[in-house]
Structure formats: C-alpha cells, structure tokens
N, C-alpha and C positions, 0 to 999 in steps of 0.2 A: 607924139605921146601926150604932150600937154594939151593939145586940142581935143583929144578923145576924153581926157579927164575933165576938161572944162565943159564939153558937151554933156557928159554923163552927169556932172554936178548940176548943170542947168536943168536937165531933164528931171532929176530928183526933186529939185525945188519946185518946178511946175506941178509935178504930181502931188507933192505935199500941199501946195496952195489950192489946187483943185479939190482934193479930198477934204481939206479943212473947210473951205467955203461951202461944199456940198453938205457936210454934217451940220453946219450952222443953219443952212436953209431948211434941212429936214427938221431940226429942233424947233425952229420958229414956225414951221407949218402946222404944228399941232395946236389947234385952237382950243386949248383947255387951260383953265386956271390951276389945274393939278399938275404938279411936277412928277410925283411918284406915290405909290401906295405900298406900304410895308405891311405884310401880313405874317403874324406869328401864330402858330397853332400847335396843339398836341397832335401827334400823328396816329392817334388811336382813340377809340371810344371806350370810356371806362367810368365806373361809378366811384364816387368819393364820399367819405363820411363827413368831411368838412368842406364847405364851399371854397373854391379857389378864386381869390380876387383877381381882377383883370390885370393889374400891374405885375402879378406873379410871372406871367409869360415874358414880359419885357425884362424884368429883373434877372430872370434865370435863363435867358435865351442862349447864353454862352455855356454856363455850367451844366445845363441839362440838354444840350444839343443832341439831336438824334444819334443814338448809338445802335449800330446794326447788331451788336451782340445781344442786347436785350429787347430790341425792336420797339423801344419807347424813346420818346424825347420830344423836344420842341423844334419845329421846322420854322425857319426864318426866310421869308421870300420877299423879293422886291419887284413890283410891277412897274415897268416904265414904258411899255408899248403904247404908243399914242392912241391907236384905235380902241384898245382895252380901257385906257384911262378915260376916254370920251364916254364909253358905255357906263363906267363906274360913276362918272360925274352925273350922267342922266339918272342913274339909279339913286344917287344921293338926293337929287331934286324931288324925287317921288315920295320919299319917306316923310313921316310926320310924327309928332309926339303922340303917345298913346298912354293915358293915365288910367285906363279902365281895366286892362288885363294884368294878371299876375305873371311872374316869371321866376325862374331859378337864377340865382346870382353866381352860379358855378361856371366860371369862365372856361371857354374852349378855344377862343380866338381873340387876338388883340390886333386891331387894325389902326394904322396911323396914316392919315392922308396928309401929304406934304404939298402945300400950295406953292406956286411960283413966287409969291411974296414972302416965303419962308414961314408962314403961319401953318399950324397943324391942327387937325381935328382928329379925335380918337374915338373909335367905336369898340365896344366890348361885345363879343358874341358869346352868349351863355346857353346853358341847358345841355342835357345829355346828348342831343343830336345837333347841337350848335344852331338852334332855331330862333333864339331871341336876340334882337339887336338893341343895344343901348348906346345912345349918344350922350355924352356927358352925364351918365348915370340915369338917363330917362329912356324908358322903353319906346321903341319906334314901331309904327305900323306901316303897312305897304312896303315891307322890306324884302319880300321874297325874291324879287329880281336882283336886288343888290346882294343879298346873301348868295344867290347862285353865282353871280359874277365873281365875288371875292373867293368863294370856295373853288370854283372851276379854275380860275386863272392863277391861283396860288398853289394848285396841285392837291388841295385837301381831299377831294373825292378819291384820288388814287390810293390813299392810305386806308380808306374805310372799307370794311368787308361788304361784299355785295348784298348780303342778307340784311344789313343795316341801311343801305341806301334807300330802300323802299319807304322808310319812315321819315325821310327828309322831304318835307312838304314842298320845298322849292323845286324839287325834281319832278313832282307830280303835276306841275302846271301843263296845260295843253300846249303852251308855247314851245316846249322842248320836245 
C-alpha cells in the first residue's frame, strides 16, 4: 500500500514539473516586448452631447460593466495570445504622429499596452465609429491595421450592428 502511494506521489510530482517547465518554455518563446494588451470599450455605437474623455472607460470599467438587462456597458478584455500580440506589436510600429487631421475627442475604446519591463503605453480610440487613434493625446496615422487588430481580437465587432460595420474604414481594406 505504501509503495503504491509512493509511486503515485512521484508520478504527480513528475507531471507537475513537466507541465511547469513546458509553460515556462511557451512563455519565453514569445518574441515580443509586449506582455499583454488590455482593451476597454463601449459595447454599442451611440451619440453623445458631451465628449467622453478616454480615462472615463478605465475609471468606470467596474461600475458600468456590461449589463445584459439594458444591453449597454463597458467591456474589459485582456489579450495575451502570443501570435496576436506579435501582430499588434507590428501594427504599433507602423503608426506615426499626424498633426494635420482633425478628430473627435469622444472616446469609444481605451487600450493599455503592458510591456515585459512593466512600462505601459496607452491609446485612446475616438469617434462615432471608433476610427481615430490617439497615442498620448496625439492623433496617429497609418493606424487602420492596428485598429482592426484591437477591435477584432477584443471582440468589439461582435457588438456592432451589421449595418454600422460598413462605415468602419479598417474593414474596407482589400487585405480582409
């Protein structure tokens, strides 16, 4: 009886060690400086009489969490998939400051990029169709690909009526 218990215990320890070392290898295999991407967004398209500041989403993520009874709220997602993070990292490399265009300051999404060194970079996605991207308050250009990745992998498009999807320029690219 003691031998069976001993063998069972040893087997459990080996399984634990094997699983633990495998998860460490998988984590280190992701060749990205980004650890995770947090995306907060309203689950609907709506008009406002007063512009919503970007920090509103983060401050109210808990108190205004999605409520199925009124079908409105803030969705809070965390992207940790290595392949998706690599795509987002490439998308970030493509964007550039754009001082020439105007934009609506009415926030629809708040994105927090958490890097492996624990630094963060925040993006605010504004406009009726969440079409403008601001990094540190500065409008960005060449952001269609990054907008698509953030909206797609956070589940944003699933909440938008199909009649409104045609107005989202990042979906009209020939790439998709």
